[in-house]
Residue, then its C-alpha position, 0 to 999 in steps of 0.5 A: m794848929t795843923g799838927k795838933r789837928l793831924i794827931i787828933l785825926g790819927v787817934i780818931a782813925i785808930v780808934g775807928i779801925i779798932m772799933g770796926r774790927l771788934a764790930v766785925r768779930a762780934l757780928l761773925n761770932f754772933l752769926m756762927g753762934g759763938t760766945l764773944f765774952g766767954g759765956n753763953f747768954l742765949 
C-alpha cells in the first residue's frame, strides 16, 4: 500500500517538474518574443 503510494507520488512529482520546466521555458520564450513551436503565431 505505502510502496504503491510512493511510486504514484514519485510519478506525479516527475510530471510536475517537467510541466514546470516547460511552463518556464514557454514564459521566457513569450517574453523574449521567440517562437516556441517553430512558427510565429503573432
